[in-house]
DOTORRO-277737 format. One record per residue (C-alpha): residue in three letters; residue number from 1; x, y, z. Coordinates in nm, 2 decimals. Example, Ala and Ser with C-alpha at 12.3 -4.5 7.8 and 13.67 -1.06 7.14 Angstrom:
% residues 2
<'Ala',1,<1.23,-0.45,0.78>>
<'Ser',2,<1.37,-0.11,0.71>>
This chain:
% residues 471
<'Unk',1,<11.92,8.88,11.30>>
<'Unk',2,<12.03,8.76,10.93>>
<'Unk',3,<11.89,8.99,10.68>>
<'Unk',4,<11.60,8.79,10.52>>
<'Unk',5,<11.64,8.73,10.10>>
<'Unk',6,<11.45,8.93,9.83>>
<'Unk',7,<11.13,8.71,9.70>>
<'Unk',8,<10.97,8.70,9.41>>
<'Unk',9,<10.65,8.70,9.61>>
<'Unk',10,<10.69,9.05,9.74>>
<'Unk',11,<10.84,9.17,9.36>>
<'Unk',12,<10.69,9.46,9.17>>
<'Unk',13,<10.78,9.68,8.84>>
<'Unk',14,<10.86,10.06,8.86>>
<'Unk',15,<10.77,10.23,8.57>>
<'Unk',16,<11.02,10.55,8.60>>
<'Unk',17,<11.12,10.83,8.35>>
<'Unk',18,<11.49,10.92,8.36>>
<'Unk',19,<11.70,11.19,8.17>>
<'Unk',20,<11.83,11.02,7.83>>
<'Unk',21,<12.19,11.08,7.96>>
<'Unk',22,<12.48,10.82,8.08>>
<'Unk',23,<12.45,10.74,8.45>>
<'Unk',24,<12.06,10.79,8.51>>
<'Unk',25,<11.98,10.41,8.55>>
<'Unk',26,<12.29,10.32,8.79>>
<'Unk',27,<12.13,10.60,9.02>>
<'Unk',28,<11.85,10.37,9.03>>
<'Unk',29,<12.02,10.05,9.08>>
<'Unk',30,<12.28,10.22,9.34>>
<'Unk',31,<11.96,10.30,9.53>>
<'Unk',32,<11.82,9.99,9.54>>
<'Unk',33,<12.11,9.83,9.59>>
<'Unk',34,<12.17,10.05,9.92>>
<'Unk',35,<11.85,9.90,10.06>>
<'Unk',36,<11.94,9.53,9.99>>
<'Unk',37,<11.68,9.46,9.68>>
<'Unk',38,<11.73,9.31,9.43>>
<'Unk',39,<11.68,9.43,9.09>>
<'Unk',40,<11.57,9.21,8.77>>
<'Unk',41,<11.44,9.30,8.42>>
<'Unk',42,<11.49,9.62,8.29>>
<'Unk',43,<11.30,9.69,7.96>>
<'Unk',44,<11.27,10.04,7.74>>
<'Unk',45,<10.93,10.13,7.71>>
<'Unk',46,<10.98,10.46,7.52>>
<'Unk',47,<11.29,10.67,7.47>>
<'Unk',48,<11.30,11.05,7.32>>
<'Unk',49,<11.64,11.28,7.34>>
<'Unk',50,<11.55,11.43,7.64>>
<'Unk',51,<11.36,11.13,7.82>>
<'Unk',52,<11.39,10.76,7.89>>
<'Unk',53,<11.13,10.56,8.04>>
<'Unk',54,<11.22,10.21,8.17>>
<'Unk',55,<11.03,9.95,8.39>>
<'Unk',56,<11.25,9.84,8.64>>
<'Unk',57,<11.17,9.46,8.80>>
<'Unk',58,<11.29,9.41,9.17>>
<'Unk',59,<11.22,9.23,9.44>>
<'Unk',60,<11.20,9.26,9.78>>
<'Unk',61,<11.15,9.07,10.13>>
<'Unk',62,<10.84,9.24,10.26>>
<'Unk',63,<10.60,9.47,10.13>>
<'Unk',64,<10.76,9.76,10.36>>
<'Unk',65,<11.09,9.66,10.19>>
<'Unk',66,<10.96,9.71,9.87>>
<'Unk',67,<10.78,10.06,9.98>>
<'Unk',68,<11.08,10.18,10.13>>
<'Unk',69,<11.26,10.14,9.76>>
<'Unk',70,<11.00,10.29,9.57>>
<'Unk',71,<10.99,10.62,9.83>>
<'Unk',72,<11.40,10.60,9.78>>
<'Unk',73,<11.39,10.61,9.36>>
<'Unk',74,<11.08,10.93,9.42>>
<'Unk',75,<11.35,11.05,9.63>>
<'Unk',76,<11.60,11.13,9.34>>
<'Unk',77,<11.65,11.43,9.18>>
<'Unk',78,<11.55,11.44,8.81>>
<'Unk',79,<11.35,11.10,8.81>>
<'Unk',80,<11.00,11.03,8.83>>
<'Unk',81,<10.80,10.71,8.95>>
<'Unk',82,<10.53,10.72,8.69>>
<'Unk',83,<10.35,10.39,8.82>>
<'Unk',84,<10.42,10.06,9.02>>
<'Unk',85,<10.25,9.70,8.97>>
<'Unk',86,<10.26,9.48,9.24>>
<'Unk',87,<10.36,9.16,8.98>>
<'Unk',88,<10.22,8.90,9.24>>
<'Unk',89,<9.82,9.09,9.20>>
<'Unk',90,<9.85,9.11,8.88>>
<'Unk',91,<9.92,8.78,8.81>>
<'Unk',92,<9.58,8.73,8.98>>
<'Unk',93,<9.35,8.97,8.81>>
<'Unk',94,<9.04,8.83,8.71>>
<'Unk',95,<9.15,8.49,8.82>>
<'Unk',96,<9.39,8.24,8.73>>
<'Unk',97,<9.16,7.94,8.55>>
<'Unk',98,<8.91,7.90,8.33>>
<'Unk',99,<8.69,7.61,8.17>>
<'Unk',100,<8.77,7.50,7.84>>
<'Unk',101,<8.57,7.29,7.56>>
<'Unk',102,<8.76,6.98,7.43>>
<'Unk',103,<8.55,6.99,7.14>>
<'Unk',104,<8.45,7.31,6.92>>
<'Unk',105,<8.09,7.38,6.85>>
<'Unk',106,<8.16,7.51,6.51>>
<'Unk',107,<7.84,7.33,6.33>>
<'Unk',108,<7.46,7.19,6.33>>
<'Unk',109,<7.61,6.85,6.37>>
<'Unk',110,<7.84,6.93,6.64>>
<'Unk',111,<7.61,7.09,6.86>>
<'Unk',112,<7.35,6.80,6.83>>
<'Unk',113,<7.57,6.58,6.94>>
<'Unk',114,<7.71,6.73,7.20>>
<'Unk',115,<7.40,6.90,7.33>>
<'Unk',116,<7.02,6.83,7.22>>
<'Unk',117,<6.91,6.60,7.08>>
<'Unk',118,<7.20,6.38,7.11>>
<'Unk',119,<7.28,6.43,7.43>>
<'Unk',120,<6.96,6.26,7.62>>
<'Unk',121,<7.08,5.91,7.47>>
<'Unk',122,<7.40,5.95,7.69>>
<'Unk',123,<7.18,6.08,7.98>>
<'Unk',124,<6.91,5.76,7.91>>
<'Unk',125,<7.28,5.53,7.89>>
<'Unk',126,<7.37,5.67,8.23>>
<'Unk',127,<7.01,5.66,8.37>>
<'Unk',128,<7.02,5.28,8.32>>
<'Unk',129,<7.34,5.23,8.47>>
<'Unk',130,<7.46,5.52,8.71>>
<'Unk',131,<7.85,5.36,8.66>>
<'Unk',132,<7.89,5.50,8.29>>
<'Unk',133,<7.91,5.87,8.45>>
<'Unk',134,<8.29,5.77,8.46>>
<'Unk',135,<8.31,5.74,8.14>>
<'Unk',136,<8.09,5.95,7.95>>
<'Unk',137,<8.10,6.23,8.16>>
<'Unk',138,<8.37,6.48,8.34>>
<'Unk',139,<8.37,6.28,8.63>>
<'Unk',140,<8.63,6.06,8.59>>
<'Unk',141,<8.86,6.31,8.59>>
<'Unk',142,<8.73,6.56,8.83>>
<'Unk',143,<8.79,6.68,9.15>>
<'Unk',144,<8.65,6.91,9.41>>
<'Unk',145,<8.88,7.12,9.61>>
<'Unk',146,<8.70,7.22,9.91>>
<'Unk',147,<8.70,7.48,10.14>>
<'Unk',148,<8.56,7.71,10.43>>
<'Unk',149,<8.84,7.92,10.46>>
<'Unk',150,<8.93,7.85,10.85>>
<'Unk',151,<9.25,7.82,10.82>>
<'Unk',152,<9.41,7.94,10.50>>
<'Unk',153,<9.79,7.88,10.46>>
<'Unk',154,<9.97,8.00,10.73>>
<'Unk',155,<9.70,8.30,10.79>>
<'Unk',156,<9.46,8.15,10.94>>
<'Unk',157,<9.05,8.19,10.94>>
<'Unk',158,<9.00,8.47,10.63>>
<'Unk',159,<8.70,8.33,10.53>>
<'Unk',160,<8.59,8.17,10.20>>
<'Unk',161,<8.60,8.44,9.97>>
<'Unk',162,<8.98,8.51,10.07>>
<'Unk',163,<9.03,8.13,10.03>>
<'Unk',164,<8.97,8.14,9.68>>
<'Unk',165,<9.30,8.25,9.51>>
<'Unk',166,<9.42,7.92,9.71>>
<'Unk',167,<9.21,7.71,9.56>>
<'Unk',168,<9.20,7.83,9.24>>
<'Unk',169,<9.58,7.77,9.23>>
<'Unk',170,<9.57,7.44,9.36>>
<'Unk',171,<9.36,7.39,9.08>>
<'Unk',172,<9.60,7.51,8.85>>
<'Unk',173,<9.85,7.29,9.00>>
<'Unk',174,<9.63,6.96,8.97>>
<'Unk',175,<9.58,7.05,8.60>>
<'Unk',176,<9.94,7.13,8.51>>
<'Unk',177,<10.10,6.82,8.71>>
<'Unk',178,<9.84,6.55,8.67>>
<'Unk',179,<9.59,6.64,8.38>>
<'Unk',180,<9.33,6.66,8.63>>
<'Unk',181,<9.03,6.91,8.62>>
<'Unk',182,<9.00,7.07,8.92>>
<'Unk',183,<8.73,7.33,9.08>>
<'Unk',184,<8.76,7.58,9.32>>
<'Unk',185,<8.49,7.57,9.59>>
<'Unk',186,<8.46,7.76,9.88>>
<'Unk',187,<8.16,7.73,10.11>>
<'Unk',188,<7.96,7.97,10.30>>
<'Unk',189,<7.98,7.76,10.62>>
<'Unk',190,<8.22,7.67,10.85>>
<'Unk',191,<7.95,7.42,11.04>>
<'Unk',192,<8.11,7.07,11.01>>
<'Unk',193,<7.76,6.94,10.94>>
<'Unk',194,<7.64,7.17,10.67>>
<'Unk',195,<8.00,7.08,10.48>>
<'Unk',196,<7.94,6.75,10.52>>
<'Unk',197,<7.59,6.80,10.38>>
<'Unk',198,<7.71,7.08,10.10>>
<'Unk',199,<8.00,6.80,9.97>>
<'Unk',200,<7.76,6.53,10.00>>
<'Unk',201,<7.50,6.72,9.74>>
<'Unk',202,<7.81,6.76,9.47>>
<'Unk',203,<7.99,6.48,9.47>>
<'Unk',204,<7.78,6.33,9.22>>
<'Unk',205,<8.03,6.56,8.92>>
<'Unk',206,<8.36,6.40,9.07>>
<'Unk',207,<8.54,6.12,9.05>>
<'Unk',208,<8.71,6.26,9.42>>
<'Unk',209,<8.70,6.56,9.67>>
<'Unk',210,<9.00,6.70,9.78>>
<'Unk',211,<9.00,6.95,10.15>>
<'Unk',212,<9.16,7.23,10.14>>
<'Unk',213,<9.22,7.43,10.45>>
<'Unk',214,<8.99,7.36,10.70>>
<'Unk',215,<9.10,7.44,11.04>>
<'Unk',216,<9.14,7.14,11.31>>
<'Unk',217,<8.98,7.00,11.51>>
<'Unk',218,<8.68,7.02,11.23>>
<'Unk',219,<8.88,6.89,10.93>>
<'Unk',220,<8.91,6.50,11.10>>
<'Unk',221,<8.55,6.46,11.17>>
<'Unk',222,<8.48,6.61,10.82>>
<'Unk',223,<8.68,6.42,10.65>>
<'Unk',224,<8.62,6.08,10.85>>
<'Unk',225,<8.24,6.13,10.78>>
<'Unk',226,<8.28,6.17,10.42>>
<'Unk',227,<8.50,5.90,10.34>>
<'Unk',228,<8.23,5.66,10.49>>
<'Unk',229,<7.96,5.84,10.34>>
<'Unk',230,<8.09,5.88,9.98>>
<'Unk',231,<8.21,5.63,9.72>>
<'Unk',232,<8.46,5.85,9.61>>
<'Unk',233,<8.79,5.88,9.76>>
<'Unk',234,<8.84,6.18,10.04>>
<'Unk',235,<9.15,6.34,10.10>>
<'Unk',236,<9.25,6.61,10.32>>
<'Unk',237,<9.56,6.76,10.18>>
<'Unk',238,<9.72,6.95,10.44>>
<'Unk',239,<9.69,6.68,10.66>>
<'Unk',240,<9.80,6.35,10.41>>
<'Unk',241,<9.97,6.54,10.13>>
<'Unk',242,<10.20,6.71,10.38>>
<'Unk',243,<10.27,6.43,10.57>>
<'Unk',244,<10.31,6.23,10.24>>
<'Unk',245,<10.64,6.49,10.17>>
<'Unk',246,<10.73,6.50,10.52>>
<'Unk',247,<10.80,6.11,10.52>>
<'Unk',248,<10.93,6.16,10.16>>
<'Unk',249,<11.18,6.40,10.29>>
<'Unk',250,<11.28,6.28,10.64>>
<'Unk',251,<11.36,5.94,10.43>>
<'Unk',252,<11.58,6.10,10.22>>
<'Unk',253,<11.75,6.32,10.48>>
<'Unk',254,<11.82,6.03,10.71>>
<'Unk',255,<11.99,5.87,10.44>>
<'Unk',256,<12.26,6.16,10.43>>
<'Unk',257,<12.33,6.19,10.83>>
<'Unk',258,<12.29,5.81,10.85>>
<'Unk',259,<12.05,5.75,11.12>>
<'Unk',260,<11.78,5.55,11.16>>
<'Unk',261,<11.39,5.65,11.18>>
<'Unk',262,<11.35,5.44,11.51>>
<'Unk',263,<11.66,5.61,11.71>>
<'Unk',264,<11.58,5.95,11.64>>
<'Unk',265,<11.43,6.23,11.87>>
<'Unk',266,<11.16,6.43,11.64>>
<'Unk',267,<11.02,6.77,11.76>>
<'Unk',268,<10.70,6.82,11.59>>
<'Unk',269,<10.53,7.18,11.66>>
<'Unk',270,<10.19,7.22,11.56>>
<'Unk',271,<9.90,6.98,11.69>>
<'Unk',272,<9.66,7.03,11.38>>
<'Unk',273,<9.57,6.87,11.07>>
<'Unk',274,<9.87,6.85,10.94>>
<'Unk',275,<10.11,6.78,11.32>>
<'Unk',276,<9.84,6.48,11.37>>
<'Unk',277,<9.88,6.34,10.99>>
<'Unk',278,<10.28,6.37,11.03>>
<'Unk',279,<10.26,6.22,11.35>>
<'Unk',280,<10.08,5.91,11.26>>
<'Unk',281,<10.31,5.87,10.90>>
<'Unk',282,<10.63,5.89,11.06>>
<'Unk',283,<10.48,5.59,11.37>>
<'Unk',284,<10.35,5.39,11.09>>
<'Unk',285,<10.71,5.40,10.91>>
<'Unk',286,<10.91,5.33,11.26>>
<'Unk',287,<10.92,5.68,11.43>>
<'Unk',288,<10.93,5.56,11.81>>
<'Unk',289,<10.97,5.90,12.00>>
<'Unk',290,<10.81,6.20,11.88>>
<'Unk',291,<10.71,6.47,12.07>>
<'Unk',292,<10.41,6.72,11.96>>
<'Unk',293,<10.39,7.06,12.07>>
<'Unk',294,<10.10,7.33,12.06>>
<'Unk',295,<10.11,7.65,12.27>>
<'Unk',296,<10.08,7.54,12.54>>
<'Unk',297,<10.42,7.31,12.50>>
<'Unk',298,<10.45,6.94,12.50>>
<'Unk',299,<10.10,6.72,12.44>>
<'Unk',300,<10.16,6.43,12.71>>
<'Unk',301,<9.97,6.21,12.94>>
<'Unk',302,<9.98,6.51,13.21>>
<'Unk',303,<9.82,6.70,13.02>>
<'Unk',304,<9.50,6.45,13.05>>
<'Unk',305,<9.21,6.48,13.02>>
<'Unk',306,<9.20,6.81,12.93>>
<'Unk',307,<9.24,6.75,12.54>>
<'Unk',308,<9.03,6.74,12.22>>
<'Unk',309,<9.02,6.41,12.07>>
<'Unk',310,<9.29,6.44,11.82>>
<'Unk',311,<9.52,6.56,12.12>>
<'Unk',312,<9.40,6.30,12.33>>
<'Unk',313,<9.51,6.06,12.06>>
<'Unk',314,<9.88,6.20,12.05>>
<'Unk',315,<9.91,6.21,12.44>>
<'Unk',316,<9.86,5.83,12.42>>
<'Unk',317,<10.08,5.77,12.14>>
<'Unk',318,<10.35,6.00,12.14>>
<'Unk',319,<10.61,6.20,12.38>>
<'Unk',320,<10.71,5.80,12.57>>
<'Unk',321,<10.89,6.02,12.79>>
<'Unk',322,<10.58,6.20,12.87>>
<'Unk',323,<10.81,6.53,12.85>>
<'Unk',324,<10.69,6.88,13.01>>
<'Unk',325,<10.75,7.22,12.85>>
<'Unk',326,<10.76,7.51,12.57>>
<'Unk',327,<10.90,7.42,12.22>>
<'Unk',328,<11.23,7.62,12.34>>
<'Unk',329,<11.28,7.30,12.63>>
<'Unk',330,<11.19,7.03,12.39>>
<'Unk',331,<11.40,7.07,12.14>>
<'Unk',332,<11.71,7.01,12.36>>
<'Unk',333,<11.94,6.72,12.19>>
<'Unk',334,<11.62,6.67,11.91>>
<'Unk',335,<11.71,6.52,11.62>>
<'Unk',336,<11.47,6.64,11.38>>
<'Unk',337,<11.23,6.96,11.38>>
<'Unk',338,<10.88,6.98,11.20>>
<'Unk',339,<10.73,7.32,11.23>>
<'Unk',340,<10.37,7.31,11.06>>
<'Unk',341,<10.23,7.55,11.31>>
<'Unk',342,<10.30,7.94,11.25>>
<'Unk',343,<10.59,8.26,11.21>>
<'Unk',344,<10.91,8.28,11.40>>
<'Unk',345,<10.76,8.03,11.69>>
<'Unk',346,<11.17,7.91,11.75>>
<'Unk',347,<11.47,8.06,11.76>>
<'Unk',348,<11.84,8.01,11.64>>
<'Unk',349,<11.93,7.97,12.02>>
<'Unk',350,<11.67,7.67,12.03>>
<'Unk',351,<11.78,7.55,11.69>>
<'Unk',352,<12.12,7.54,11.82>>
<'Unk',353,<12.02,7.36,12.12>>
<'Unk',354,<11.94,7.01,11.92>>
<'Unk',355,<12.11,6.75,11.85>>
<'Unk',356,<12.48,6.69,11.63>>
<'Unk',357,<12.35,6.74,11.20>>
<'Unk',358,<12.03,6.87,11.29>>
<'Unk',359,<11.70,6.84,11.04>>
<'Unk',360,<11.51,7.13,11.01>>
<'Unk',361,<11.14,7.15,10.82>>
<'Unk',362,<10.99,7.47,10.87>>
<'Unk',363,<10.70,7.41,10.67>>
<'Unk',364,<10.47,7.70,10.77>>
<'Unk',365,<10.37,7.92,10.44>>
<'Unk',366,<10.43,8.22,10.36>>
<'Unk',367,<10.66,8.28,10.69>>
<'Unk',368,<10.83,7.96,10.84>>
<'Unk',369,<10.90,7.91,11.19>>
<'Unk',370,<11.19,8.03,11.15>>
<'Unk',371,<11.34,8.17,10.84>>
<'Unk',372,<11.64,7.98,10.71>>
<'Unk',373,<11.93,8.20,10.70>>
<'Unk',374,<11.89,8.22,11.09>>
<'Unk',375,<11.89,7.85,11.12>>
<'Unk',376,<12.17,7.75,10.83>>
<'Unk',377,<12.50,7.81,11.07>>
<'Unk',378,<12.32,7.54,11.33>>
<'Unk',379,<12.18,7.25,11.14>>
<'Unk',380,<12.31,6.99,10.89>>
<'Unk',381,<11.99,6.98,10.64>>
<'Unk',382,<11.72,7.27,10.63>>
<'Unk',383,<11.40,7.27,10.44>>
<'Unk',384,<11.06,7.49,10.41>>
<'Unk',385,<10.77,7.52,10.24>>
<'Unk',386,<10.87,7.82,10.01>>
<'Unk',387,<10.96,7.81,9.65>>
<'Unk',388,<11.25,8.06,9.69>>
<'Unk',389,<11.46,7.80,9.91>>
<'Unk',390,<11.60,7.49,9.87>>
<'Unk',391,<11.43,7.18,9.98>>
<'Unk',392,<11.08,7.29,9.95>>
<'Unk',393,<10.85,7.03,10.13>>
<'Unk',394,<10.52,7.11,9.92>>
<'Unk',395,<10.22,6.92,9.85>>
<'Unk',396,<10.21,6.94,9.48>>
<'Unk',397,<10.48,6.65,9.51>>
<'Unk',398,<10.19,6.41,9.62>>
<'Unk',399,<9.83,6.53,9.58>>
<'Unk',400,<9.87,6.53,9.20>>
<'Unk',401,<10.02,6.17,9.16>>
<'Unk',402,<9.80,6.07,9.46>>
<'Unk',403,<9.49,6.20,9.28>>
<'Unk',404,<9.59,6.07,8.90>>
<'Unk',405,<9.63,5.68,9.10>>
<'Unk',406,<9.32,5.69,9.25>>
<'Unk',407,<9.16,5.81,8.98>>
<'Unk',408,<9.28,5.57,8.73>>
<'Unk',409,<9.22,5.30,8.99>>
<'Unk',410,<8.87,5.45,9.02>>
<'Unk',411,<8.94,5.39,9.37>>
<'Unk',412,<8.67,5.46,9.64>>
<'Unk',413,<8.93,5.57,9.88>>
<'Unk',414,<9.27,5.65,9.94>>
<'Unk',415,<9.40,5.43,10.23>>
<'Unk',416,<9.74,5.42,10.40>>
<'Unk',417,<9.89,5.19,10.22>>
<'Unk',418,<9.84,5.43,9.88>>
<'Unk',419,<9.97,5.74,10.11>>
<'Unk',420,<10.31,5.53,10.20>>
<'Unk',421,<10.31,5.42,9.85>>
<'Unk',422,<10.32,5.78,9.74>>
<'Unk',423,<10.60,5.89,10.00>>
<'Unk',424,<10.86,5.61,9.91>>
<'Unk',425,<10.78,5.70,9.52>>
<'Unk',426,<10.90,6.07,9.59>>
<'Unk',427,<11.19,5.96,9.82>>
<'Unk',428,<11.32,5.76,9.52>>
<'Unk',429,<11.28,5.96,9.30>>
<'Unk',430,<11.60,6.09,9.41>>
<'Unk',431,<11.90,5.84,9.31>>
<'Unk',432,<12.16,5.79,9.56>>
<'Unk',433,<12.43,5.99,9.38>>
<'Unk',434,<12.19,6.28,9.37>>
<'Unk',435,<12.11,6.34,9.71>>
<'Unk',436,<12.27,6.59,9.91>>
<'Unk',437,<12.20,6.82,10.19>>
<'Unk',438,<12.01,7.07,9.92>>
<'Unk',439,<11.85,6.82,9.71>>
<'Unk',440,<11.62,6.55,9.96>>
<'Unk',441,<11.32,6.65,9.78>>
<'Unk',442,<11.27,6.62,9.38>>
<'Unk',443,<11.18,6.97,9.18>>
<'Unk',444,<10.81,7.01,9.22>>
<'Unk',445,<10.87,7.06,8.82>>
<'Unk',446,<11.01,6.74,8.76>>
<'Unk',447,<10.68,6.54,8.61>>
<'Unk',448,<10.83,6.23,8.64>>
<'Unk',449,<10.74,6.25,8.98>>
<'Unk',450,<10.39,6.28,8.95>>
<'Unk',451,<10.40,5.99,8.74>>
<'Unk',452,<10.57,5.77,8.98>>
<'Unk',453,<10.34,5.88,9.26>>
<'Unk',454,<10.03,5.80,9.03>>
<'Unk',455,<10.15,5.42,8.90>>
<'Unk',456,<10.30,5.35,9.31>>
<'Unk',457,<9.95,5.47,9.44>>
<'Unk',458,<9.72,5.31,9.16>>
<'Unk',459,<9.94,4.95,9.23>>
<'Unk',460,<9.87,4.99,9.57>>
<'Unk',461,<9.52,5.07,9.51>>
<'Unk',462,<9.47,4.74,9.32>>
<'Unk',463,<9.68,4.56,9.62>>
<'Unk',464,<9.47,4.69,9.87>>
<'Unk',465,<9.16,4.59,9.73>>
<'Unk',466,<8.99,4.95,9.71>>
<'Unk',467,<9.07,5.00,9.30>>
<'Unk',468,<8.75,4.96,9.07>>
<'Unk',469,<8.86,4.96,8.73>>
<'Unk',470,<9.10,4.64,8.62>>
<'Unk',471,<9.47,4.64,8.52>>
């Protein structure tokens, strides 16, 4: 098996005390190198004639690898490990976001206008015309990030408390990339009726609702009900954000291998929220041969009627050859594999069986369906959902711009036309001269992408009749 590269997501800082003489730091670095760790910053904390204390930052490929390196350093004669800090946990201490006032309350006049008595006039204006809440409150630029903790990343049903760090991170991304104020709201229920009610009751204060990490098939029903009951856009990012970026990456990857979407065999692992949404958007774009696999193998008409509604739709609308078998069998001769399931479900041998110039999108997080190091010898293009590899298919390329455009248009919905427009805007953010096997999606730090997506989505909202703000 290929060696998995160290990553910043498993990085730590060791504070070590060393005799202050030549060669001691080299001993520590050699110990780390023997275990294939990746040392980074090395800082001197304090020094005397006898002792030098250093902070050494190291990246590992998992927690066991990190612990092995720490123990190796501890075993070195004359060297003391004073303490070890996990850099990821340090970043999360106290939470990652906070609320900040736009207006300083430093005088009586400011207080009287921002709060009582002056605020009463604004309240009366909104009471007379509720639409004024869009211009006179934070509503016009706010999104609720809603989760029940039932399908968090690749971790599964870990509950609302454990989902909070992810929702905080989502709020950070909204603010950083689209200047949208987002609020993490994790609900202590996994009952669809209660979730719908909870979101309905709080929707007054938000210009949009972003559903996050809610398991399938409940997420489909929850989204559809909220879309029909609320007058603000509702967007399940695990479905549509993923699908938008997958379509963008597919369009660019096919340019490189010079193949047509309608003529390729696509295999999707995972029939949950993302799998269904990817299927639908790819079909809308022209794909004709998609086979979706769940834990039992290919979904097709042979498995009817013992399927839930979302899988029934897949059985009736995909797998034109009505193939049966496990993922390994179905991958034979495939041109594009899209993994939106879980870690390690396909092997290098499976990938080797794919067609010429194979494209692999292994998107499970934090551990993909197959690690790039394992698949690389057999594919033309590979992408993951991780930030430490090339071609990160990350929803942050889509959802900030999608919501920015929807809020700017004051849209009542985020419809298919807006999603397709977003995908094309992402794909076209890479010029033909820039496009390559390791660059099929733009960098998430290219803020021009968000602006392009927002403009495309806003235009599509107006064109499709869901915008409520005039150009």
